[in-house]
N, CA, C and O of each residue as an XYZ file, in Angstrom:
772
protein
N       0.729     -1.314     -0.106
C       0.095     -0.054     -0.102
C       0.754      1.254      0.033
O       0.185      2.280      0.405
N       1.990      1.148     -0.295
C       2.890      2.056     -0.516
C       2.444      3.369     -1.258
O       2.391      4.512     -0.803
N       2.105      2.863     -2.652
C       1.576      3.617     -3.509
C       0.430      4.463     -3.137
O       0.408      5.591     -3.630
N      -0.461      4.135     -2.406
C      -1.580      4.712     -1.796
C      -1.314      5.726     -0.683
O      -2.010      6.730     -0.532
N      -0.056      5.346      0.244
C       0.057      6.408      0.894
C       0.985      7.712      0.265
O       0.907      8.875      0.661
N       1.852      7.215     -0.787
C       2.127      8.354     -1.583
C       1.123      9.311     -2.195
O       1.281     10.530     -2.259
N       0.002      8.589     -2.669
C      -1.087      9.216     -3.133
C      -1.802     10.175     -1.895
O      -2.013     11.375     -2.074
N      -2.056      9.643     -0.934
C      -2.488     10.338      0.260
C      -1.716     11.503      0.634
O      -2.226     12.442      1.245
N      -0.470     11.468      0.277
C       0.566     12.511      0.368
C       0.452     13.839     -0.459
O       1.025     14.868     -0.100
N      -0.292     13.760     -1.542
C      -0.767     14.674     -2.460
C      -0.973     15.975     -1.845
O      -1.879     16.046     -1.015
N      -0.262     17.063     -2.115
C      -0.507     18.402     -1.713
C       0.019     18.746     -0.305
O       0.065     19.926      0.042
N       0.433     17.713      0.552
C       0.858     17.802      1.962
C      -0.328     18.235      2.795
O      -0.067     18.951      3.761
N      -1.520     17.930      2.584
C      -2.600     18.064      3.158
C      -2.752     17.223      4.576
O      -3.311     17.653      5.585
N      -2.181     16.038      4.437
C      -2.463     14.998      5.521
C      -1.130     14.889      6.098
O      -0.089     15.025      5.454
N      -1.215     14.626      7.402
C       0.035     14.441      8.232
C       0.396     12.819      8.024
O      -0.466     12.016      7.669
N       1.634     12.486      8.261
C       2.046     11.018      8.142
C       1.094      9.968      9.184
O       0.693      8.843      8.888
N       0.913     10.577     10.252
C       0.156      9.821     11.211
C      -1.551      9.781     10.546
O      -2.314      8.882     10.898
N      -1.883     10.608      9.801
C      -3.323     10.653      9.161
C      -3.304      9.510      8.124
O      -4.182      8.656      8.002
N      -2.165      9.618      7.390
C      -1.979      8.908      6.331
C      -1.982      7.355      6.765
O      -2.665      6.577      6.099
N      -1.375      6.972      7.663
C      -1.211      5.622      8.135
C      -2.508      5.145      8.688
O      -2.828      3.962      8.573
N      -3.261      6.011      9.280
C      -4.497      5.762      9.840
C      -5.569      5.534      8.740
O      -6.289      4.538      8.798
N      -5.670      6.335      7.859
C      -6.455      5.942      6.445
C      -6.274      4.930      5.902
O      -7.256      4.232      5.648
N      -4.856      4.459      5.505
C      -4.526      3.409      4.936
C      -5.202      2.145      5.743
O      -5.911      1.351      5.124
N      -4.974      2.002      7.041
C      -5.397      1.079      7.777
C      -7.053      0.831      7.419
O      -7.540     -0.255      7.733
N      -7.768      1.700      6.861
C      -9.024      1.293      6.701
C      -9.380      0.705      5.209
O     -10.474      0.313      4.805
N      -8.155      0.761      4.527
C      -8.584      0.319      2.914
C      -8.175     -1.288      3.211
O      -7.306     -1.770      3.938
N      -9.280     -1.967      2.245
C      -8.869     -3.461      2.160
C      -8.218     -3.528      0.584
O      -8.566     -2.853     -0.385
N      -7.192     -4.531      0.655
C      -6.555     -4.626     -0.573
C      -7.357     -6.120     -1.322
O      -7.567     -7.149     -0.680
N      -7.684     -5.944     -2.655
C      -8.509     -6.974     -3.371
C      -7.681     -7.182     -4.678
O      -7.400     -6.219     -5.392
N      -7.324     -8.366     -4.958
C      -6.940     -8.659     -6.405
C      -8.212     -8.957     -7.216
O      -9.121     -9.705     -6.856
N      -8.141     -8.243     -8.396
C      -8.949     -8.335     -9.380
C      -8.583     -9.002    -10.755
O      -7.729     -8.395    -11.402
N      -8.984     -9.910    -11.189
C      -8.665    -10.677    -12.334
C      -8.993    -10.047    -13.531
O     -10.052     -9.421    -13.491
N      -8.414    -10.036    -14.535
C      -8.610     -9.436    -15.927
C     -10.120     -9.761    -16.190
O     -10.571    -10.838    -15.800
N     -10.848     -8.924    -16.790
C     -12.130     -8.868    -17.065
C     -13.276     -8.928    -15.845
O     -14.482     -8.968    -16.089
N     -12.849     -8.929    -14.823
C     -13.694     -8.919    -13.602
C     -14.139     -7.408    -13.329
O     -13.534     -6.497    -13.896
N     -15.070     -7.179    -12.563
C     -15.601     -5.913    -12.369
C     -15.359     -5.336    -10.916
O     -15.454     -6.094     -9.951
N     -15.042     -3.983    -10.752
C     -14.842     -3.471     -9.371
C     -16.366     -2.867     -9.129
O     -16.797     -2.870     -7.976
N     -17.069     -2.423    -10.051
C     -18.369     -1.719     -9.975
C     -19.171     -1.995    -11.400
O     -18.727     -2.066    -12.546
N     -20.411     -2.112    -10.933
C     -21.314     -2.521    -11.968
C     -22.224     -1.283    -12.466
O     -22.404     -0.353    -11.680
N     -22.773     -1.251    -13.689
C     -23.991     -0.370    -14.064
C     -25.251     -0.792    -13.315
O     -25.490     -1.947    -12.962
N     -26.045      0.289    -13.109
C     -27.216      0.071    -12.092
C     -27.068     -0.294    -10.742
O     -28.056     -0.579    -10.064
N     -25.660     -0.318    -10.184
C     -25.391     -0.550     -8.763
C     -25.170      1.081     -8.286
O     -24.760      1.936     -9.070
N     -25.508      1.345     -6.897
C     -24.990      2.462     -6.462
C     -23.680      2.550     -5.964
O     -23.271      1.644     -5.238
N     -22.857      3.644     -6.286
C     -21.347      3.408     -5.984
C     -21.334      3.654     -4.383
O     -21.915      4.662     -3.980
N     -20.687      2.769     -3.412
C     -20.600      3.107     -1.828
C     -19.224      2.868     -1.660
O     -18.746      3.072     -0.544
N     -18.339      2.382     -2.782
C     -16.846      2.316     -2.337
C     -16.023      3.152     -3.272
O     -16.436      3.562     -4.357
N     -14.713      3.397     -2.727
C     -13.777      4.082     -3.595
C     -12.567      3.326     -3.780
O     -12.035      2.945     -2.737
N     -12.152      3.099     -4.587
C     -10.988      2.192     -4.959
C      -9.567      3.218     -5.506
O      -9.563      4.305     -6.084
N      -8.610      2.474     -5.109
C      -7.136      3.036     -5.517
C      -6.433      1.891     -6.235
O      -6.231      0.782     -5.739
N      -6.079      2.286     -7.465
C      -5.363      1.027     -8.333
C      -3.866      1.060     -7.975
O      -3.040      1.888     -8.358
N      -3.692      0.092     -7.236
C      -2.176     -0.187     -6.710
C      -1.380     -0.611     -8.129
O      -0.366     -0.046     -8.539
N      -1.977     -1.590     -8.702
C      -1.193     -2.150     -9.606
C      -2.333     -2.484    -10.752
O      -3.374     -2.972    -10.312
N      -2.250     -2.283    -12.109
C      -3.241     -2.793    -13.012
C      -3.770     -1.526    -13.991
O      -3.269     -0.402    -13.990
N      -4.789     -1.927    -14.743
C      -5.662     -0.942    -15.355
C      -7.158     -1.404    -15.551
O      -7.550     -2.541    -15.812
N      -7.896     -0.267    -15.366
C      -9.386     -0.456    -15.496
C      -9.967      0.292    -16.498
O      -9.519      1.398    -16.799
N     -11.051     -0.269    -17.118
C     -11.492      0.791    -18.242
C     -13.005      0.934    -17.849
O     -13.713     -0.043    -17.608
N     -13.424      2.187    -17.806
C     -14.749      2.584    -17.401
C     -15.609      2.725    -18.864
O     -15.328      3.349    -19.887
N     -16.770      1.881    -18.517
C     -17.406      1.985    -19.592
C     -19.028      2.005    -19.430
O     -19.534      1.491    -18.432
N     -19.875      2.649    -20.501
C     -21.245      2.485    -20.334
C     -21.920      1.866    -21.595
O     -21.259      1.564    -22.588
N     -23.326      1.684    -21.506
C     -24.036      1.057    -22.679
C     -24.508      2.079    -23.552
O     -25.118      3.015    -23.033
N     -24.323      2.067    -24.871
C     -25.066      2.996    -25.795
C     -26.669      2.414    -25.958
O     -27.035      1.365    -25.427
N     -27.530      3.259    -26.764
C     -28.834      2.899    -26.960
C     -29.102      1.269    -27.383
O     -30.064      0.611    -26.988
N     -28.041      0.785    -28.263
C     -28.147     -0.440    -28.668
C     -27.942     -1.329    -27.640
O     -28.348     -2.481    -27.798
N     -27.330     -0.986    -26.503
C     -26.702     -2.189    -25.507
C     -25.261     -2.452    -25.737
O     -24.689     -3.241    -24.984
N     -24.606     -1.863    -26.714
C     -23.068     -2.016    -26.700
C     -22.323     -1.168    -25.964
O     -22.522      0.043    -25.862
N     -21.248     -1.952    -25.319
C     -20.620     -1.033    -24.156
C     -19.530     -0.445    -24.972
O     -18.900     -1.048    -25.841
N     -19.336      1.029    -24.540
C     -18.480      1.876    -25.190
C     -17.511      2.392    -23.928
O     -17.900      2.791    -22.831
N     -16.304      2.282    -24.348
C     -15.051      2.789    -23.234
C     -15.244      4.148    -23.050
O     -15.566      4.852    -24.007
N     -15.091      4.594    -21.962
C     -15.204      6.216    -21.928
C     -13.873      6.712    -21.346
O     -13.457      7.835    -21.634
N     -13.163      5.836    -20.480
C     -11.860      6.050    -20.304
C     -11.207      5.046    -19.493
O     -11.835      4.053    -19.126
N      -9.715      5.270    -19.114
C      -9.250      4.229    -18.564
C      -8.559      4.765    -17.220
O      -8.284      5.962    -17.133
N      -8.266      3.835    -16.123
C      -8.064      4.255    -14.706
C      -6.468      3.503    -14.794
O      -6.353      2.350    -15.210
N      -5.604      4.102    -14.468
C      -4.290      3.493    -14.359
C      -3.753      3.469    -12.886
O      -4.314      4.072    -11.971
N      -2.774      2.824    -12.761
C      -1.942      2.784    -11.343
C      -2.035      4.246    -10.886
O      -2.129      5.239    -11.609
N      -1.990      4.187     -9.566
C      -1.782      5.365     -8.829
C      -3.088      6.418     -9.038
O      -2.937      7.632     -8.900
N      -4.152      5.918     -9.326
C      -5.322      6.867     -9.619
C      -6.449      6.195     -8.743
O      -6.549      4.980     -8.572
N      -7.342      7.223     -8.176
C      -8.457      6.667     -7.534
C      -9.408      6.539     -8.549
O      -9.387      7.158     -9.613
N     -10.597      5.376     -8.044
C     -11.686      5.597     -9.226
C     -13.121      5.133     -8.226
O     -13.174      4.269     -7.351
N     -14.101      5.961     -8.676
C     -15.402      5.753     -8.394
C     -16.071      6.615     -9.196
O     -15.526      7.617     -9.659
N     -17.687      6.198     -9.498
C     -18.593      6.826    -10.035
C     -18.949      7.932     -9.281
O     -19.819      7.814     -8.418
N     -18.262      9.258     -9.536
C     -18.590     10.307     -8.620
C     -20.280     10.788     -8.585
O     -20.918     11.057     -7.567
N     -20.697     10.806     -9.761
C     -22.175     11.172     -9.540
C     -23.145     10.091     -8.775
O     -24.029     10.411     -7.980
N     -22.805      8.715     -9.174
C     -23.501      7.741     -8.209
C     -23.233      7.848     -6.714
O     -24.130      7.686     -5.886
N     -21.949      8.132     -6.388
C     -21.227      8.155     -5.025
C     -21.968      9.028     -4.339
O     -22.547      8.688     -3.307
N     -22.036     10.308     -4.857
C     -22.465     11.496     -4.140
C     -24.180     11.531     -4.126
O     -24.806     11.785     -3.097
N     -24.696     11.296     -5.166
C     -26.068     11.502     -5.223
C     -26.919     10.057     -4.801
O     -28.138     10.054     -4.629
N     -26.212      9.061     -4.692
C     -26.720      7.696     -4.274
C     -27.692      7.316     -5.324
O     -28.818      6.923     -5.018
N     -27.323      7.413     -6.469
C     -28.209      6.820     -7.717
C     -27.513      5.743     -8.227
O     -26.344      5.456     -7.969
N     -28.398      5.058     -9.084
C     -27.625      3.919     -9.707
C     -26.710      4.359    -10.797
O     -27.091      5.204    -11.607
N     -25.413      3.782    -10.865
C     -24.443      4.122    -11.820
C     -24.673      3.833    -13.060
O     -25.192      2.737    -13.272
N     -24.368      4.688    -14.181
C     -24.426      4.568    -15.423
C     -23.278      3.788    -15.967
O     -23.437      3.327    -17.097
N     -22.164      3.563    -15.365
C     -20.814      3.342    -15.874
C     -20.615      2.025    -15.013
O     -21.186      1.812    -13.944
N     -19.703      1.159    -15.650
C     -19.165     -0.101    -15.001
C     -17.629      0.187    -15.075
O     -17.116      0.797    -16.013
N     -16.947     -0.302    -14.010
C     -15.505     -0.589    -13.924
C     -14.877     -1.892    -13.873
O     -14.962     -2.650    -12.907
N     -14.239     -2.130    -14.950
C     -13.829     -3.584    -15.654
C     -12.278     -3.455    -15.354
O     -11.711     -2.373    -15.509
N     -11.562     -4.659    -14.892
C     -10.085     -4.780    -14.991
C      -9.779     -5.213    -16.397
O     -10.429     -6.092    -16.962
N      -8.776     -4.577    -16.944
C      -8.387     -4.844    -18.185
C      -7.262     -5.969    -18.154
O      -7.180     -6.849    -19.011
N      -6.467     -5.848    -17.146
C      -5.540     -6.809    -16.870
C      -5.744     -7.193    -15.379
O      -6.575     -6.647    -14.653
N      -4.866     -8.232    -14.977
C      -4.985     -8.662    -13.550
C      -4.613     -7.270    -12.553
O      -3.560     -6.667    -12.762
N      -5.485     -6.859    -11.552
C      -5.070     -5.747    -10.744
C      -5.028     -5.748     -9.389
O      -5.705     -6.617     -8.838
N      -4.441     -5.039     -8.745
C      -4.500     -5.196     -7.352
C      -5.137     -3.542     -6.941
O      -4.681     -2.504     -7.421
N      -6.147     -3.614     -6.065
C      -6.832     -2.433     -5.558
C      -6.974     -2.237     -4.052
O      -7.086     -3.239     -3.347
N      -6.977     -1.083     -3.537
C      -7.315     -0.857     -2.233
C      -8.524     -0.165     -2.205
O      -8.645      0.950     -2.712
N      -9.678     -0.928     -1.486
C     -11.154     -0.226     -1.489
C     -11.466      0.203     -0.217
O     -11.085     -0.458      0.749
N     -12.116      1.235     -0.075
C     -12.676      2.058      1.096
C     -14.217      2.035      0.977
O     -14.744      2.265     -0.111
N     -14.893      1.782      2.000
C     -16.326      1.968      2.014
C     -16.674      3.302      2.343
O     -15.937      3.929      3.103
N     -17.905      3.929      1.779
C     -18.208      5.362      2.086
C     -18.504      5.658      3.544
O     -18.248      6.747      4.059
N     -19.051      4.642      4.179
C     -19.259      4.759      5.819
C     -18.023      4.976      6.373
O     -17.855      5.905      7.163
N     -17.024      4.138      6.016
C     -15.581      4.328      6.614
C     -15.045      5.736      6.155
O     -14.589      6.450      7.048
N     -15.046      6.154      5.039
C     -14.529      7.398      4.527
C     -15.243      8.608      5.169
O     -14.611      9.628      5.443
N     -16.599      8.484      5.413
C     -17.459      9.452      6.317
C     -16.851      9.575      7.693
O     -16.653     10.675      8.211
N     -16.565      8.462      8.259
C     -15.980      8.453      9.609
C     -14.777      9.016      9.680
O     -14.531      9.692     10.679
N     -13.809      8.871      8.684
C     -12.510      9.309      8.763
C     -12.667     11.040      8.560
O     -11.970     11.821      9.208
N     -13.470     11.389      7.775
C     -13.614     12.764      7.531
C     -14.047     13.464      8.711
O     -13.587     14.588      8.910
N     -14.914     12.932      9.569
C     -15.203     13.489     10.780
C     -14.250     13.416     11.705
O     -14.315     14.250     12.608
N     -13.354     12.617     11.722
C     -12.057     12.246     12.736
C     -10.892     13.093     12.299
O     -10.030     13.486     13.086
N     -10.904     13.377     10.911
C      -9.533     13.869     10.463
C      -9.820     15.302      9.693
O     -10.182     15.374      8.518
N      -9.609     16.351     10.505
C     -10.078     17.773      9.798
C      -9.661     18.189      8.455
O     -10.296     19.016      7.802
N      -8.381     17.501      7.964
C      -8.138     17.886      6.645
C      -8.305     16.954      5.761
O      -7.697     16.981      4.691
N      -9.313     15.818      6.146
C      -9.580     14.803      4.947
C     -10.606     15.530      4.021
O     -10.501     15.372      2.805
N     -11.497     16.244      4.488
C     -12.443     17.168      3.510
C     -11.602     17.906      2.573
O     -11.917     17.830      1.385
N     -10.626     18.581      2.886
C      -9.843     19.375      1.980
C      -9.258     18.300      1.037
O      -9.406     18.381     -0.182
N      -8.634     17.354      1.598
C      -7.970     16.349      0.587
C      -8.867     15.879     -0.366
O      -8.630     16.072     -1.558
N     -10.038     15.186      0.060
C     -10.863     14.726     -0.808
C     -11.374     15.597     -1.849
O     -11.510     15.114     -2.973
N     -11.754     17.111     -1.589
C     -12.007     17.946     -2.393
C     -10.783     18.155     -3.566
O     -11.015     18.216     -4.773
N      -9.635     18.236     -3.041
C      -8.546     18.465     -4.012
C      -8.460     17.281     -4.920
O      -8.287     17.473     -6.123
N      -8.559     16.160     -4.473
C      -8.381     14.762     -5.114
C      -9.631     14.856     -6.127
O      -9.338     14.644     -7.303
N     -10.709     15.084     -5.903
C     -12.029     15.100     -6.607
C     -11.835     16.059     -7.796
O     -12.274     15.706     -8.891
N     -11.095     17.468     -7.643
C     -10.928     18.216     -8.605
C      -9.841     17.813     -9.333
O     -10.050     18.024    -10.527
N      -8.676     17.280     -9.106
C      -7.447     16.766     -9.867
C      -8.098     15.693    -10.644
O      -7.839     15.620    -11.845
N      -8.995     14.769    -10.046
C      -9.710     13.706    -11.024
C     -10.314     14.159    -12.276
O     -10.157     13.707    -13.410
N     -11.075     15.190    -11.843
C     -12.140     15.803    -13.073
C     -11.221     16.509    -14.032
O     -11.489     16.448    -15.231
N      -9.900     17.338    -13.518
C      -9.292     17.897    -14.528
C      -8.745     16.943    -15.303
O      -8.713     17.159    -16.515
N      -8.230     15.761    -14.808
C      -7.350     14.710    -15.423
C      -8.455     14.073    -16.412
O      -8.014     13.787    -17.525
N      -9.611     13.847    -16.219
C     -10.514     13.507    -17.130
C     -10.782     14.302    -18.272
O     -11.078     13.667    -19.284
N     -10.751     15.527    -18.356
C     -10.891     16.585    -19.269
C      -9.757     16.415    -20.128
O      -9.910     16.210    -21.332
N      -8.562     16.491    -19.557
C      -7.370     16.566    -20.254
C      -7.059     15.191    -21.048
O      -6.623     15.139    -22.198
N      -7.377     14.046    -20.188
C      -7.234     12.823    -20.934
C      -7.986     12.609    -22.160
O      -7.497     11.944    -23.073
N      -9.373     13.233    -22.255
C     -10.085     13.029    -23.290
C     -10.015     14.133    -24.345
O     -10.630     13.961    -25.397
N      -9.318     15.246    -24.149
C      -9.174     16.448    -24.999
C      -9.059     16.371    -26.285
O      -9.657     17.110    -27.067
N      -7.991     15.136    -26.718
C      -7.644     15.040    -28.047
C      -8.691     14.333    -28.974
O      -8.587     14.381    -30.200
N      -9.747     13.646    -28.305
C     -10.725     12.766    -28.873
C     -11.624     13.486    -29.956
O     -12.253     12.885    -30.828
N     -11.603     14.660    -29.806
C     -12.691     15.781    -30.552
C     -11.942     16.309    -31.760
O     -12.574     17.024    -32.538
N     -10.562     16.016    -32.027
C     -10.005     16.709    -33.056
C      -9.187     15.559    -33.926
O      -8.577     14.649    -33.364
N      -9.246     15.706    -35.324
C      -8.438     14.941    -36.178
C      -9.095     13.470    -36.550
O      -9.963     12.936    -35.859
N      -8.680     13.051    -37.442
C      -9.207     11.694    -37.790
C      -8.488     10.504    -36.890
O      -7.591     10.608    -36.054
N      -9.135      9.446    -37.316
C      -8.743      8.111    -36.390
C      -7.361      7.911    -36.226
O      -6.900      7.621    -35.122
N      -6.493      8.068    -37.464
C      -5.043      7.913    -37.192
C      -4.515      8.830    -36.308
O      -3.754      8.389    -35.447
N      -4.782     10.141    -36.339
C      -4.246     11.268    -35.802
C      -4.562     11.007    -34.076
O      -3.687     11.233    -33.240
N      -6.079     10.451    -33.669
C      -6.107     10.125    -32.762
C      -5.551      8.911    -31.932
O      -5.422      8.817    -30.712
N      -5.266      8.036    -32.897
C      -4.336      6.758    -32.290
C      -3.109      7.133    -32.041
O      -2.612      6.746    -30.984
N      -2.423      7.867    -32.830
C      -0.972      8.261    -32.625
C      -1.024      9.082    -31.236
O      -0.135      8.878    -30.410
N      -2.006      9.965    -30.979
C      -1.900     10.786    -29.896
C      -2.368      9.853    -28.656
O      -1.905     10.086    -27.540
N      -3.121      8.989    -28.821
C      -3.267      7.837    -27.671
C      -1.826      7.216    -27.231
O      -1.396      7.012    -26.096
N      -1.249      6.992    -28.438
C       0.279      5.853    -28.051
C       1.061      6.964    -27.602
O       1.732      6.702    -26.604
N       1.161      8.028    -28.007
C       2.024      9.168    -27.468
C       1.706      9.195    -25.972
O       2.530      8.751    -25.173
N       0.567      9.690    -25.578
C       0.220      9.873    -24.346
C       0.337      8.715    -23.355
O       0.785      8.888    -22.221
N      -0.107      7.441    -23.845
C      -0.576      6.393    -22.983
C       0.311      5.190    -23.695
O      -0.281      4.288    -24.289
N       1.639      5.212    -23.617
C       2.288      3.985    -24.411
C       2.162      2.958    -23.707
O       2.197      1.940    -24.397
N       1.996      2.733    -22.365
C       1.577      1.460    -21.670
C       0.322      1.096    -21.827
O       0.170     -0.110    -22.024
N      -0.723      1.811    -21.801
C      -2.123      1.467    -22.194
C      -2.046      0.977    -23.721
O      -2.751      0.014    -24.025
N      -1.370      1.476    -24.545
C      -1.450      0.949    -25.872
C      -0.720     -0.435    -26.072
O      -0.932     -1.101    -27.086
N       0.098     -0.831    -25.136
C       0.808     -2.248    -25.174
C      -0.218     -3.157    -24.426
O      -0.362     -4.325    -24.787
N      -0.878     -2.674    -23.468
C      -1.421     -3.523    -22.409
C      -2.857     -3.876    -22.579
O      -3.312     -4.983    -22.292
N      -3.701     -2.668    -23.163
C      -5.034     -2.741    -23.338
C      -5.424     -3.446    -24.630
O      -4.878     -3.080    -25.671
N      -6.327     -4.431    -24.649
C      -6.940     -5.000    -25.768
C      -7.302     -3.838    -26.873
O      -7.645     -2.693    -26.580
N      -7.157     -4.369    -28.221
C      -7.312     -3.369    -29.078
C      -8.952     -2.962    -29.148
O      -9.323     -1.790    -29.210
N      -9.874     -4.118    -29.127
C     -11.243     -3.580    -28.991
C     -11.602     -2.531    -28.115
O     -12.577     -1.803    -28.303
N     -10.785     -2.441    -27.113
C     -11.457     -1.397    -25.935
C     -10.573      0.043    -26.476
O     -11.085      1.156    -26.365
N      -9.367     -0.134    -26.990
C      -8.870      1.023    -27.340
C      -9.686      1.603    -28.590
O      -9.903      2.805    -28.743
N     -10.071      0.690    -29.385
C     -10.936      1.095    -30.762
C     -12.366      2.011    -30.105
O     -12.758      3.088    -30.552
N     -12.863      1.392    -29.163
C     -13.975      1.942    -28.514
C     -13.698      3.216    -28.080
O     -14.309      4.186    -28.528
N     -12.691      3.321    -27.109
C     -12.589      4.714    -26.433
C     -12.147      5.888    -27.549
O     -12.290      7.070    -27.239
N     -11.599      5.513    -28.870
C     -11.362      6.357    -29.846
C     -12.353      6.615    -30.723
O     -12.268      7.462    -31.612
N     -13.389      5.854    -30.495
C     -14.911      5.679    -31.455
C     -14.361      5.486    -32.826
O     -14.468      6.328    -33.718
N     -13.741      4.287    -32.952
C     -13.716      3.783    -34.269
C     -13.789      2.371    -34.229
O     -13.783      1.905    -33.090
N     -13.859      1.542    -35.191
C     -14.127      0.156    -35.099
C     -12.847     -0.472    -35.117
O     -11.830     -0.116    -35.712
N     -13.053     -1.512    -34.341
C     -11.568     -2.430    -34.480
C     -11.008     -2.657    -35.649
O      -9.791     -2.778    -35.788
N     -11.958     -2.742    -36.705
C     -10.931     -3.038    -38.110
C     -10.484     -1.901    -38.494
O      -9.410     -2.054    -39.076
N     -10.880     -0.599    -38.426
C     -10.261      0.535    -38.675
C      -9.109      0.674    -38.030
O      -8.136      1.023    -38.699
N      -8.926      0.403    -36.386
C      -7.576      0.477    -35.663
C      -6.788     -0.450    -36.131
O      -5.600     -0.135    -36.191
N      -7.193     -1.911    -36.622
C      -6.128     -2.846    -37.102
C      -5.565     -2.270    -38.471
O      -4.377     -2.488    -38.704
N      -6.228     -1.635    -39.293
C      -5.798     -1.002    -40.612
C      -4.766      0.053    -40.190
O      -3.656      0.050    -40.722
N      -5.110      1.009    -39.196
C      -4.022      1.976    -38.802
C      -2.834      1.445    -38.400
O      -1.755      1.915    -38.758
N      -2.966      0.356    -37.576
C      -1.767     -0.338    -36.817
C      -0.773     -0.987    -37.898
O       0.448     -0.834    -37.889
N      -1.420     -1.651    -38.722
C      -0.762     -2.306    -40.062
C      -0.002     -1.173    -40.628
O       1.225     -1.272    -40.654
N      -0.640      0.015    -41.137
C      -0.173      1.001    -41.844
C       0.998      1.500    -41.204
O       1.993      1.688    -41.904
N       1.045      1.798    -39.717
C       2.053      2.233    -39.070
C       3.356      1.423    -39.159
O       4.472      1.898    -39.365
N       3.053      0.152    -38.977
C       3.911     -0.815    -38.839
C       4.712     -0.794    -40.128
O       5.938     -0.679    -40.102
N       3.921     -0.922    -41.421
C       4.648     -0.660    -42.800
C       5.548      0.451    -42.658
O       6.756      0.246    -42.768
N       5.073      1.684    -42.409
C       5.857      2.893    -42.444
C       7.351      2.631    -41.622
O       8.404      3.087    -42.069
N       7.278      1.837    -40.369
C       8.607      1.642    -39.821
C       9.388      0.886    -40.616
O      10.610      1.026    -40.572
N       8.873      0.099    -41.344
C       9.963     -0.984    -41.964
C      10.601     -0.287    -43.156
O      11.462     -0.863    -43.819
């Protein structure tokens, strides 16, 4: 849980004693590839921290096809914020792309910690803001350029994801067909030769 301790040190808001106490409330869980941390239509009542691995966040389109919205990487927290704060059924699912290890804390435990540790509220607010800004930044390139340009930008920004995430999830995230992505990858491979 060393990575979680480092993440809780973000901004120097929490003391080392507070961090150690908070970490003691997290439960470490191993999640197999393709297994879910959170499902659609379930109210989010847990927050997870990705110690190791990658998750994809997806929703269902009107035809019932799952569409990858974004990826959660190591050293990031994950939760459906709207579901968590409004106590409404989630529209998103969180699925492990590869075997992963996460630390989970229940909402009740987090609420108790917020009452016990004065700076916890400030920390949660700063982490939430950072999370939202990262989501905006992560997706800013999806609205510009053709499929090849988007794929090249994805591989530039997220080289590790490009190597570890299955092609169909990358294609879904880039809003192109797996066949188009395969053509782009083949074209780029030929250009390197």
